[in-house]
MOPAC internal coordinates of N, CA, C and O (Angstrom, degrees):
PM7 1SCF
backbone

  N    0.0000 0     0.00 0     0.00 0    0    0    0
  C    1.4533 1     0.00 0     0.00 0    1    0    0
  C    1.5060 1   108.28 1     0.00 0    2    1    0
  O    1.2310 1   123.09 1   -63.99 1    3    2    1
  N    1.3242 1   111.69 1   116.01 1    3    2    1
  C    1.4437 1   118.48 1  -176.54 1    5    3    2
  C    1.5461 1   109.31 1  -102.33 1    6    5    3
  O    1.2310 1   122.46 1   -46.06 1    7    6    5
  N    1.3458 1   112.89 1   133.94 1    7    6    5
  C    1.4894 1   117.89 1   178.82 1    9    7    6
  C    1.5078 1   108.23 1   -90.27 1   10    9    7
  O    1.2310 1   120.99 1   -62.41 1   11   10    9
  N    1.3042 1   115.71 1   117.59 1   11   10    9
  C    1.4485 1   121.38 1   179.10 1   13   11   10
  C    1.5246 1   109.88 1  -107.75 1   14   13   11
  O    1.2310 1   120.77 1   -10.48 1   15   14   13
  N    1.2798 1   116.14 1   169.52 1   15   14   13
  C    1.4750 1   120.78 1  -179.60 1   17   15   14
  C    1.5074 1   112.25 1   -63.09 1   18   17   15
  O    1.2310 1   117.36 1   135.64 1   19   18   17
  N    1.3609 1   122.62 1   -44.36 1   19   18   17
  C    1.4218 1   119.69 1   177.53 1   21   19   18
  C    1.5563 1   113.05 1   -60.18 1   22   21   19
  O    1.2310 1   121.08 1   143.29 1   23   22   21
  N    1.2971 1   115.53 1   -36.71 1   23   22   21
  C    1.4853 1   119.78 1  -178.70 1   25   23   22
  C    1.5401 1   109.10 1   -67.26 1   26   25   23
  O    1.2310 1   120.33 1   137.26 1   27   26   25
  N    1.3639 1   116.98 1   -42.74 1   27   26   25
  C    1.4914 1   119.83 1   176.60 1   29   27   26
  C    1.5442 1   110.46 1   -61.70 1   30   29   27
  O    1.2310 1   119.66 1   136.32 1   31   30   29
  N    1.3103 1   118.26 1   -43.68 1   31   30   29
  C    1.4411 1   121.96 1   177.62 1   33   31   30
  C    1.5421 1   113.80 1   -60.56 1   34   33   31
  O    1.2310 1   121.25 1   141.56 1   35   34   33
  N    1.3195 1   115.22 1   -38.44 1   35   34   33
  C    1.4509 1   118.28 1   174.00 1   37   35   34
  C    1.5507 1   114.59 1   -64.55 1   38   37   35
  O    1.2310 1   121.19 1   139.03 1   39   38   37
  N    1.2920 1   115.32 1   -40.97 1   39   38   37
  C    1.4346 1   120.53 1   178.73 1   41   39   38
  C    1.5432 1   110.75 1   -65.26 1   42   41   39
  O    1.2310 1   121.92 1   135.47 1   43   42   41
  N    1.3173 1   113.92 1   -44.53 1   43   42   41
  C    1.5199 1   119.70 1   178.72 1   45   43   42
  C    1.4898 1   108.07 1   -63.04 1   46   45   43
  O    1.2310 1   118.61 1   135.15 1   47   46   45
  N    1.3145 1   120.25 1   -44.85 1   47   46   45
  C    1.4705 1   123.76 1  -178.60 1   49   47   46
  C    1.5049 1   111.66 1   -62.93 1   50   49   47
  O    1.2310 1   119.52 1   138.03 1   51   50   49
  N    1.3503 1   118.52 1   -41.97 1   51   50   49
  C    1.4388 1   120.66 1   176.93 1   53   51   50
  C    1.5193 1   110.98 1   -66.81 1   54   53   51
  O    1.2310 1   119.90 1   140.08 1   55   54   53
  N    1.3149 1   117.79 1   -39.92 1   55   54   53
  C    1.4463 1   119.46 1   176.42 1   57   55   54
  C    1.4895 1   114.51 1   -63.42 1   58   57   55
  O    1.2310 1   119.17 1   138.87 1   59   58   57
  N    1.3090 1   119.20 1   -41.13 1   59   58   57
  C    1.4185 1   123.27 1   176.51 1   61   59   58
  C    1.4896 1   113.63 1   -69.11 1   62   61   59
  O    1.2310 1   120.49 1   143.19 1   63   62   61
  N    1.3467 1   116.68 1   -36.81 1   63   62   61
  C    1.4687 1   120.39 1   173.36 1   65   63   62
  C    1.5169 1   112.80 1   -62.70 1   66   65   63
  O    1.2310 1   120.27 1   136.45 1   67   66   65
  N    1.3401 1   117.08 1   -43.55 1   67   66   65
  C    1.4406 1   122.12 1   177.03 1   69   67   66
  C    1.5288 1   111.57 1   -61.86 1   70   69   67
  O    1.2310 1   120.59 1   138.57 1   71   70   69
  N    1.3085 1   116.47 1   -41.43 1   71   70   69
  C    1.4528 1   121.97 1  -179.73 1   73   71   70
  C    1.5421 1   109.24 1   -67.60 1   74   73   71
  O    1.2310 1   119.10 1   141.83 1   75   74   73
  N    1.3257 1   119.33 1   -38.17 1   75   74   73
  C    1.4573 1   120.99 1   176.95 1   77   75   74
  C    1.5313 1   113.03 1   -65.79 1   78   77   75
  O    1.2310 1   121.00 1   139.93 1   79   78   77
  N    1.3284 1   115.69 1   -40.07 1   79   78   77
  C    1.4610 1   122.54 1   175.37 1   81   79   78
  C    1.5051 1   110.35 1   -61.74 1   82   81   79
  O    1.2310 1   119.63 1   133.98 1   83   82   81
  N    1.3147 1   118.31 1   -46.02 1   83   82   81
  C    1.4761 1   120.49 1   177.90 1   85   83   82
  C    1.5163 1   113.08 1   -64.11 1   86   85   83
  O    1.2310 1   120.39 1   137.18 1   87   86   85
  N    1.3180 1   116.85 1   -42.82 1   87   86   85
  C    1.4863 1   119.83 1   176.07 1   89   87   86
  C    1.5675 1   111.87 1   -60.02 1   90   89   87
  O    1.2310 1   121.05 1   138.36 1   91   90   89
  N    1.3247 1   115.60 1   -41.64 1   91   90   89
  C    1.4701 1   120.13 1  -179.87 1   93   91   90
  C    1.5699 1   110.47 1   -65.80 1   94   93   91
  O    1.2310 1   120.31 1   140.20 1   95   94   93
  N    1.3301 1   117.00 1   -39.80 1   95   94   93
  C    1.4553 1   120.45 1  -179.43 1   97   95   94
  C    1.5142 1   108.24 1   -64.85 1   98   97   95
  O    1.2310 1   120.09 1   135.14 1   99   98   97
  N    1.3948 1   117.43 1   -44.86 1   99   98   97
  C    1.4271 1   119.86 1  -178.95 1  101   99   98
  C    1.5241 1   110.90 1   -62.00 1  102  101   99
  O    1.2310 1   119.37 1   136.25 1  103  102  101
  N    1.3121 1   118.82 1   -43.75 1  103  102  101
  C    1.4740 1   124.65 1  -178.57 1  105  103  102
  C    1.5405 1   109.06 1   -62.82 1  106  105  103
  O    1.2310 1   120.36 1   132.50 1  107  106  105
  N    1.3357 1   116.92 1   -47.50 1  107  106  105
  C    1.4337 1   120.22 1   179.06 1  109  107  106
  C    1.4999 1   113.53 1   -62.53 1  110  109  107
  O    1.2310 1   119.30 1   144.66 1  111  110  109
  N    1.3304 1   118.94 1   -35.34 1  111  110  109
  C    1.4234 1   122.56 1  -179.97 1  113  111  110
  C    1.5728 1   111.52 1   -68.63 1  114  113  111
  O    1.2310 1   121.83 1   150.67 1  115  114  113
  N    1.3078 1   114.10 1   -29.33 1  115  114  113
  C    1.4780 1   120.02 1   178.72 1  117  115  114
  C    1.5541 1   112.24 1   -76.60 1  118  117  115
  O    1.2310 1   121.41 1   149.08 1  119  118  117
  N    1.3090 1   114.91 1   -30.92 1  119  118  117
  C    1.4767 1   117.32 1  -175.42 1  121  119  118
  C    1.4972 1   115.62 1   -89.71 1  122  121  119
  O    1.2310 1   119.07 1   166.74 1  123  122  121
  N    1.2869 1   119.38 1   -13.26 1  123  122  121
  C    1.4637 1   121.19 1  -178.63 1  125  123  122
  C    1.4888 1   108.33 1   -82.27 1  126  125  123
  O    1.2310 1   121.44 1   -58.19 1  127  126  125
  N    1.3499 1   114.86 1   121.81 1  127  126  125
  C    1.4746 1   123.37 1   177.61 1  129  127  126
  C    1.5219 1   109.22 1  -112.68 1  130  129  127
  O    1.2310 1   120.64 1   -38.51 1  131  130  129
  N    1.2382 1   116.38 1   141.49 1  131  130  129
  C    1.5009 1   116.79 1   175.68 1  133  131  130
  C    1.5511 1   108.46 1   -76.93 1  134  133  131
  O    1.2310 1   122.53 1   -18.95 1  135  134  133
  N    1.3749 1   112.75 1   161.05 1  135  134  133
  C    1.4809 1   116.09 1  -175.09 1  137  135  134
  C    1.5016 1   112.67 1   -63.45 1  138  137  135
  O    1.2310 1   118.94 1   157.20 1  139  138  137
  N    1.3470 1   119.62 1   -22.80 1  139  138  137
  C    1.4299 1   121.31 1   178.31 1  141  139  138
  C    1.4977 1   112.83 1   -66.72 1  142  141  139
  O    1.2310 1   120.21 1   157.79 1  143  142  141
  N    1.3492 1   117.20 1   -22.21 1  143  142  141
  C    1.4611 1   121.34 1  -175.63 1  145  143  142
  C    1.5253 1   111.53 1   -79.32 1  146  145  143
  O    1.2310 1   119.11 1   171.56 1  147  146  145
  N    1.3289 1   119.31 1    -8.44 1  147  146  145
  C    1.4356 1   119.92 1   178.95 1  149  147  146
  C    1.4936 1   113.74 1   -64.52 1  150  149  147
  O    1.2310 1   119.46 1   -45.27 1  151  150  149
  N    1.2805 1   118.63 1   134.73 1  151  150  149
  C    1.4987 1   119.51 1  -176.67 1  153  151  150
  C    1.5189 1   111.23 1   -67.09 1  154  153  151
  O    1.2310 1   121.79 1   -36.40 1  155  154  153
  N    1.2743 1   114.18 1   143.60 1  155  154  153
  C    1.4712 1   119.82 1  -179.84 1  157  155  154
  C    1.5566 1   106.96 1  -110.67 1  158  157  155
  O    1.2310 1   120.53 1   -53.01 1  159  158  157
  N    1.3026 1   116.59 1   126.99 1  159  158  157
  C    1.4587 1   120.45 1  -179.03 1  161  159  158
  C    1.5230 1   109.69 1  -109.84 1  162  161  159
  O    1.2310 1   121.97 1  -106.12 1  163  162  161
  N    1.3290 1   113.83 1    73.88 1  163  162  161
  C    1.4757 1   115.99 1  -176.38 1  165  163  162
  C    1.4924 1   112.75 1   -80.82 1  166  165  163
  O    1.2310 1   119.55 1   162.35 1  167  166  165
  N    1.3674 1   118.46 1   -17.65 1  167  166  165
  C    1.4573 1   119.97 1   179.93 1  169  167  166
  C    1.5243 1   113.24 1   -81.02 1  170  169  167
  O    1.2310 1   119.85 1   162.53 1  171  170  169
  N    1.3004 1   117.90 1   -17.47 1  171  170  169
  C    1.4877 1   121.62 1   179.80 1  173  171  170
  C    1.5473 1   108.33 1  -119.40 1  174  173  171
  O    1.2310 1   121.65 1   -69.89 1  175  174  173
  N    1.3390 1   114.46 1   110.11 1  175  174  173
  C    1.5054 1   117.06 1  -177.28 1  177  175  174
  C    1.5100 1   112.99 1   -63.67 1  178  177  175
  O    1.2310 1   118.48 1   152.77 1  179  178  177
  N    1.2969 1   120.50 1   -27.23 1  179  178  177
  C    1.4574 1   121.05 1  -179.41 1  181  179  178
  C    1.5349 1   108.08 1   -73.51 1  182  181  179
  O    1.2310 1   118.70 1   139.97 1  183  182  181
  N    1.2605 1   120.08 1   -40.03 1  183  182  181
  C    1.4690 1   121.18 1   176.62 1  185  183  182
  C    1.4945 1   112.61 1   -67.08 1  186  185  183
  O    1.2310 1   121.37 1   143.81 1  187  186  185
  N    1.3462 1   114.98 1   -36.19 1  187  186  185
  C    1.4621 1   118.60 1   177.46 1  189  187  186
  C    1.4870 1   112.09 1   -66.76 1  190  189  187
  O    1.2310 1   120.73 1   144.96 1  191  190  189
  N    1.3189 1   116.21 1   -35.04 1  191  190  189
  C    1.4978 1   120.73 1   176.87 1  193  191  190
  C    1.4953 1   110.97 1   -70.13 1  194  193  191
  O    1.2310 1   121.23 1   139.41 1  195  194  193
  N    1.3600 1   115.24 1   -40.59 1  195  194  193
  C    1.4571 1   119.07 1   178.81 1  197  195  194
  C    1.5380 1   110.25 1   -64.66 1  198  197  195
  O    1.2310 1   120.31 1   141.14 1  199  198  197
  N    1.3103 1   117.02 1   -38.86 1  199  198  197
  C    1.5015 1   120.15 1   179.91 1  201  199  198
  C    1.4884 1   109.88 1   -63.44 1  202  201  199
  O    1.2310 1   119.47 1   142.11 1  203  202  201
  N    1.3689 1   118.62 1   -37.89 1  203  202  201
  C    1.4061 1   121.29 1   178.14 1  205  203  202
  C    1.5079 1   111.02 1   -71.35 1  206  205  203
  O    1.2310 1   120.11 1   142.94 1  207  206  205
  N    1.3132 1   117.39 1   -37.06 1  207  206  205
  C    1.4626 1   121.58 1  -175.40 1  209  207  206
  C    1.5767 1   110.97 1   -74.23 1  210  209  207
  O    1.2310 1   122.12 1   154.93 1  211  210  209
  N    1.3413 1   113.54 1   -25.07 1  211  210  209
  C    1.4722 1   117.13 1  -177.19 1  213  211  210
  C    1.4874 1   111.02 1   -61.86 1  214  213  211
  O    1.2310 1   119.23 1   150.55 1  215  214  213
  N    1.3222 1   119.07 1   -29.45 1  215  214  213
  C    1.4306 1   123.28 1  -177.35 1  217  215  214
  C    1.5512 1   112.35 1   -96.24 1  218  217  215
  O    1.2310 1   121.53 1  -176.18 1  219  218  217
  N    1.3053 1   114.68 1     3.82 1  219  218  217
  C    1.4915 1   119.77 1  -178.76 1  221  219  218
  C    1.5068 1   112.46 1   -76.07 1  222  221  219
  O    1.2310 1   119.34 1   -43.17 1  223  222  221
  N    1.2946 1   118.86 1   136.83 1  223  222  221
  C    1.4633 1   121.60 1   179.17 1  225  223  222
  C    1.5726 1   108.73 1   -70.10 1  226  225  223
  O    1.2310 1   121.67 1   -20.86 1  227  226  225
  N    1.2511 1   114.40 1   159.14 1  227  226  225
  C    1.4854 1   122.09 1  -176.22 1  229  227  226
  C    1.5453 1   108.51 1   -61.63 1  230  229  227
  O    1.2310 1   120.71 1   141.53 1  231  230  229
  N    1.2889 1   116.25 1   -38.47 1  231  230  229
  C    1.4737 1   119.38 1  -177.36 1  233  231  230
  C    1.5507 1   111.33 1   -70.21 1  234  233  231
  O    1.2310 1   120.59 1   147.08 1  235  234  233
  N    1.3226 1   116.47 1   -32.92 1  235  234  233
  C    1.4748 1   119.28 1   178.68 1  237  235  234
  C    1.4698 1   109.66 1   -81.24 1  238  237  235
  O    1.2310 1   118.30 1   153.82 1  239  238  237
  N    1.3011 1   120.84 1   -26.18 1  239  238  237
  C    1.4200 1   124.46 1  -179.19 1  241  239  238
  C    1.5999 1   110.50 1   -61.75 1  242  241  239
  O    1.2310 1   121.40 1   138.71 1  243  242  241
  N    1.2991 1   114.93 1   -41.29 1  243  242  241
  C    1.4909 1   119.76 1  -176.14 1  245  243  242
  C    1.5510 1   109.04 1   -59.59 1  246  245  243
  O    1.2310 1   118.92 1   148.15 1  247  246  245
  N    1.2901 1   119.67 1   -31.85 1  247  246  245
  C    1.4443 1   119.83 1  -175.39 1  249  247  246
  C    1.5293 1   113.76 1  -102.81 1  250  249  247
  O    1.2310 1   120.39 1  -179.28 1  251  250  249
  N    1.3338 1   116.86 1     0.72 1  251  250  249
  C    1.4876 1   124.57 1   177.33 1  253  251  250
  C    1.4928 1   113.07 1   -92.21 1  254  253  251
  O    1.2310 1   120.74 1   -85.27 1  255  254  253
  N    1.3408 1   116.19 1    94.73 1  255  254  253
  C    1.4813 1   118.81 1  -177.03 1  257  255  254
  C    1.5430 1   112.41 1   -67.91 1  258  257  255
  O    1.2310 1   120.28 1   150.01 1  259  258  257
  N    1.3203 1   117.06 1   -29.99 1  259  258  257
  C    1.4633 1   118.98 1   177.74 1  261  259  258
  C    1.5159 1   112.62 1   -65.84 1  262  261  259
  O    1.2310 1   119.94 1   140.37 1  263  262  261
  N    1.3166 1   117.72 1   -39.63 1  263  262  261
  C    1.4508 1   121.14 1   178.41 1  265  263  262
  C    1.5533 1   110.35 1   -68.67 1  266  265  263
  O    1.2310 1   120.52 1   137.13 1  267  266  265
  N    1.2671 1   116.61 1   -42.87 1  267  266  265
  C    1.4610 1   119.19 1   178.03 1  269  267  266
  C    1.4786 1   112.07 1   -62.18 1  270  269  267
  O    1.2310 1   119.96 1   140.41 1  271  270  269
  N    1.3521 1   117.68 1   -39.59 1  271  270  269
  C    1.5042 1   122.47 1  -178.83 1  273  271  270
  C    1.5373 1   106.62 1   -67.96 1  274  273  271
  O    1.2310 1   119.51 1   136.76 1  275  274  273
  N    1.3305 1   118.54 1   -43.24 1  275  274  273
  C    1.4659 1   122.08 1  -177.37 1  277  275  274
  C    1.5634 1   109.80 1   -60.55 1  278  277  275
  O    1.2310 1   122.89 1   130.29 1  279  278  277
  N    1.3577 1   112.07 1   -49.71 1  279  278  277
  C    1.5224 1   114.55 1  -179.13 1  281  279  278
  C    1.5311 1   112.02 1   -65.75 1  282  281  279
  O    1.2310 1   120.79 1   147.95 1  283  282  281
  N    1.3588 1   116.09 1   -32.05 1  283  282  281
  C    1.4472 1   116.95 1   177.21 1  285  283  282
  C    1.5773 1   112.55 1   -68.07 1  286  285  283
  O    1.2310 1   121.87 1   144.01 1  287  286  285
  N    1.3095 1   114.03 1   -35.99 1  287  286  285
  C    1.4690 1   119.40 1   174.45 1  289  287  286
  C    1.5316 1   113.16 1   -64.77 1  290  289  287
  O    1.2310 1   120.13 1   139.67 1  291  290  289
  N    1.3159 1   117.36 1   -40.33 1  291  290  289
  C    1.4491 1   121.41 1   179.53 1  293  291  290
  C    1.5881 1   106.98 1   -69.48 1  294  293  291
  O    1.2310 1   120.16 1   138.27 1  295  294  293
  N    1.2887 1   117.30 1   -41.73 1  295  294  293
  C    1.4727 1   119.69 1   178.07 1  297  295  294
  C    1.5325 1   110.72 1   -62.38 1  298  297  295
  O    1.2310 1   120.60 1   137.40 1  299  298  297
  N    1.3048 1   116.46 1   -42.60 1  299  298  297
  C    1.4487 1   119.98 1   179.80 1  301  299  298
  C    1.5164 1   111.90 1   -63.80 1  302  301  299
  O    1.2310 1   121.43 1   137.60 1  303  302  301
  N    1.3221 1   114.87 1   -42.40 1  303  302  301
  C    1.4856 1   119.97 1   178.59 1  305  303  302
  C    1.5719 1   111.10 1   -66.41 1  306  305  303
  O    1.2310 1   120.14 1   136.86 1  307  306  305
  N    1.3381 1   117.34 1   -43.14 1  307  306  305
  C    1.4150 1   122.58 1  -178.06 1  309  307  306
  C    1.5544 1   110.60 1   -65.17 1  310  309  307
  O    1.2310 1   119.98 1   136.28 1  311  310  309
  N    1.2447 1   117.65 1   -43.72 1  311  310  309
  C    1.4837 1   123.00 1   179.55 1  313  311  310
  C    1.4834 1   113.37 1   -81.15 1  314  313  311
  O    1.2310 1   121.06 1   176.45 1  315  314  313
  N    1.3102 1   115.58 1    -3.55 1  315  314  313
  C    1.5018 1   122.61 1   179.54 1  317  315  314
  C    1.5371 1   109.52 1    56.27 1  318  317  315
  O    1.2310 1   120.46 1  -134.78 1  319  318  317
  N    1.3136 1   116.73 1    45.22 1  319  318  317
  C    1.4816 1   122.22 1   173.94 1  321  319  318
  C    1.5020 1   109.51 1   -86.11 1  322  321  319
  O    1.2310 1   120.08 1   -30.52 1  323  322  321
  N    1.3397 1   117.46 1   149.48 1  323  322  321
  C    1.4800 1   119.51 1   176.87 1  325  323  322
  C    1.5029 1   110.70 1   -63.85 1  326  325  323
  O    1.2310 1   119.22 1   -31.50 1  327  326  325
  N    1.2863 1   119.09 1   148.50 1  327  326  325
  C    1.4713 1   122.18 1   178.30 1  329  327  326
  C    1.5196 1   108.23 1   -66.19 1  330  329  327
  O    1.2310 1   120.33 1   -33.56 1  331  330  329
  N    1.3280 1   116.97 1   146.44 1  331  330  329
  C    1.4290 1   120.83 1  -178.55 1  333  331  330
  C    1.4952 1   110.48 1  -100.28 1  334  333  331
  O    1.2310 1   118.61 1   -74.81 1  335  334  333
  N    1.3525 1   120.25 1   105.19 1  335  334  333
  C    1.4710 1   120.85 1  -176.05 1  337  335  334
  C    1.4995 1   113.84 1   -67.99 1  338  337  335
  O    1.2310 1   119.30 1   156.54 1  339  338  337
  N    1.3211 1   118.95 1   -23.46 1  339  338  337
  C    1.4348 1   122.23 1  -177.09 1  341  339  338
  C    1.5692 1   112.52 1   -71.74 1  342  341  339
  O    1.2310 1   121.96 1   152.95 1  343  342  341
  N    1.2861 1   113.86 1   -27.05 1  343  342  341
  C    1.4518 1   120.57 1  -171.75 1  345  343  342
  C    1.5630 1   114.37 1    86.41 1  346  345  343
  O    1.2310 1   121.48 1  -174.59 1  347  346  345
  N    1.3104 1   114.77 1     5.41 1  347  346  345
  C    1.4572 1   120.56 1   175.99 1  349  347  346
  C    1.4999 1   111.60 1   -91.47 1  350  349  347
  O    1.2310 1   120.19 1   -24.72 1  351  350  349
  N    1.2634 1   117.25 1   155.28 1  351  350  349
  C    1.4754 1   120.20 1   178.89 1  353  351  350
  C    1.5045 1   110.91 1  -104.80 1  354  353  351
  O    1.2310 1   120.10 1   180.00 1  355  354  353

């Protein structure tokens, strides 16, 4: 059995591929968090509403006035816009 350059390259490529797969598996196992690990913001009603709205489907979001108002408040605060006393956007 003679070891040639193409054979060495194949062995090295397979070894690097296996190493890449192993590194990806380790990284993915570190990043996966169970749903229980999500932070709960019970002291801030706006954050609690946003946490609920984050999981809302797009079809339900259109009819959910509380979610739209919460996101509008966050947007207003982030962009440092003056509060709207009329309630109009």
